[in-house]
N, C-alpha and C positions, 0 to 999 in steps of 0.2 A: 504494500500500500504506500502511495506517495506520502512523504512527510514534508513539513515546512521547516526551513532553517532560517534562523535569524541570529543576530550577533551574540545574544546572551542565552540562547536556548538551553545549552547543557546545564547552566545554573538554574534556569527558570523551571525546568521540568522536575527539579528536586525541591523547589521552593516550599511546596505545601508541607513537606516533611519537617522543615525548620520552623514552621509557625508554632509558637508555644500555645499550650492549652490555657485558656483564660477562664476564670471562675465568673459565671454570670451572677450578678448581684441585683436583687429586686429593689425597685424604688416604689414602695407602696403608695406614696402620695401621688405618683404619676399613673397608677393603675386605674382601670375601669372595667366594669363588667364582671363576669364570673372568673375568678382567679384560678379555678380548677379546670377551666376549659382548655388550657394548654396553649392559648394564643400568647405571642410575645412580640413586643416592639423593642428591638435592640438598638441602642445607640453606641456607636463606636466603629472601628475599622471593620469592614465587612469580611475581610479575609480572616481576621481573628474571631469574628462572630461565627463564621461557618465552622471553624475548627472547634469552637466551644460547644457547638450543637452536636458534634459527632457522638459523644458518649450517650446522649439522650435519644437521637433520632437516626443514627446510622442505619441505612437500609430500610427506613420506615416511611419516607416521604413519597407520596404517590403522584404529586403534581408540583413541579417547580416552574415558576415563571420569573425571569430576570430581564431587566431593561438596562443593560450596561451602557457606559458612555459610547456614543457612536464615533468619537474621535473626529468631530466636525470642525473643530477650531473655535467653537462657541465658548463664551465665558459663562461659567456657572459658579455659584457661591461656594459649594461644598466639594467640588472635584474639578480636576483639570481635564478638559475635553479637547486638548490640543497636544496630545502626546506624540512623540516620534513613533513611527510605526512599530519598531521592535519593542519599545517601552509598552505600547498598548498590548502587544502579544504577551509580554512578560507579566502584565497585570492580569490578563484573562486566564492564562494557563492554570496557575495554582487554584484559582477560584472554581474553574470547571472541574478540576480533579476532586476537590472537596465536595462539590455538588453531586458528582457521580457517586461518592461514598454515601451521601445522604439518600440517594434515590432508591426507592423500593423496587423489588423484583418486577412488579407490575406497574411501575411508575413511568412518567414521561417528563421531559424538560423542554420548555418553550423559551426561546431567546429572541428578543426583538433586536433588530439591527437594520442599517440601511446598506447601500452598496459601496460605501467607502471602505468598510472593513469586512463586509458580509462574506465575501468569497474566501478571505483568509480565515475567518471564523469557522466557516464550513470545514476547511481542511483540518484545523486543529481539533474541532469537535469530532470529526471522523476518527481521529487518532485516540482521543480521550474516551469516547463513548462506543467506538466501534463503527466502522462504515456501514455494516449490515444493520445497525440500529437506527440509521437515518430514516425518518418517516416521510417528511415532506417539507417543502418551503411554502409557508402560507403567506399570501400577499394580502396586506390590509391597506385600505384607502385612507390616507392621511389628509387629503385635500380634495374637495369636490369642485374646485375651479382652478383653471390655469393661472400661473403667475406671469403677468405681462412683463415683469422686470427680469425674467430669466434670460440669460445670455445665449443659452443653447437649447436645452430642453427643460420643460417644467414638469418635474417629477411629482406624481400624485400618490405614490405608494411607498411603503416600507415593507419589511419582511419579518417573518418569525420562523426561525429554524426549529424544527421539532425532532427530538430523538426519544427513543424508548429504551428500556433496559433489556428487552429480549424480543425475539421475533413474534411472540404470541400476543403482544400488546395490541389492543384495539381501543379506539375511543368509545366513551360511553355516549350513546346516541340520545338525543332528546326524544321524549315521547311524542308520538304522532298525534296531531289534533284531528278533530272531526272534519275540519275544513280540508286538511290534507288528504284524508281518507275518502272524501266525497268524489274525488276525480277518478277513483277506481270503481269499475262496474263488473258485473258478472252475467252478461247476456246469455251465455251458453251453459250456465251452471257448472263452471269449471270446478272440479273437486279441490283444486289448490287455493280457491278463494277468488276474490275480486282481482281484476287485472286492468292494466292500462296498455292500449295498443301503441306500438312504437314503429318508427320508420325503419324498414329493413336495410336501408342504404347507408353507407358510410359517407361522412362529409369530406373525407380526404382519401387519396389513393391508399389501398390496403393490399399488401402483396398476396394474400390468400383470398381476396374478395372477387376474383374473376372465375366463375365456373357456372355450369348449367345445373339446375335443380329440377327434378321432376315432381310435379304435384300429385295429389291423390287421384286426379282424373287422367293422369298420363300426360298432361300438358307440360311442356318444357319452358322454363323461365331463365332469363339472363338479366343482369342489371342493364338499365338503359345506357346508351353511349355516354362515356365519361363518368359513369357511376360505378360503385363497387358494393358488393354485399358487405354488411357490417361485421359479419363473423365468417369464419372458415367453413368449408363444406362439412367437415367433421363436427364442428360445434353446432351447426344448424341442424344436422341429423340428430344430434343428441337432444337439442331443444325440442325437435319434433317428436322424438320418442317420449319426452317428458310431458307432452301435451302443451307446450308453450308456443307452438306455431299455429297461427290462425290463417287459413287459406281463403277466408272470405265467406260470406253467408251462402253463396252459390258455388263455392269452390272454383271461382273463376280467375282470381289473381292473388298474388301474395302481398297485397297492400296491408300495411300494419302487421307485418309478419311476426314480430317478436312480442310476446306477452311480458310485461313487467308486473310482477305480483306486488301487492301492497304489503 
């Protein structure tokens, strides 16, 4: 796997080991809510704070979200956001290592970043968390209108890099609403339940999407010129065997060929 080299890397990859364990001291007068709930607001250096949490929460945190400095050159009161590139990497590496130690086996970590350091962050997170544990790059809209003062391009989005702790991790999905379920129907009493018809054609060229398929009446079908089937012939036959291909009410054409179950 490719690795990223910078001036102080050899020292930085061992930095987390040298961080001392600090004792967390409660300030009761600053507390609020249920003190037994386990929530904490920690004031201090975040590297030392992460190390101090290990004895209590190592391997127990299911979701981590961090919003590190983007290294944009902007001035902030509590941290320097104008670090030399290798200094930024030196700052990030030990914190990512400690966060990995805190992450539960079924946990995930979400890191906000923009494209100034995002590509370098991806490489070191591949190394710290394992490239196979990369889930996705989530794009989130940070502006809903262009900046007329932009000299080149007016960027309207930033990124969130998502990593999990093992290949079996899946996100917890939100419960479906009645409004969402209302678009699924079951006009033919499909035993699999309500379904939504879908276009059988791919929007882009697909290497396995050019073939003939024979319908129940013996009629042969091919995609229109310039179009492709959205799935391979093998996958389409599997879908048909599973009852998820609808050939139309009169078995005349394969419009709305794929059933999407609710």
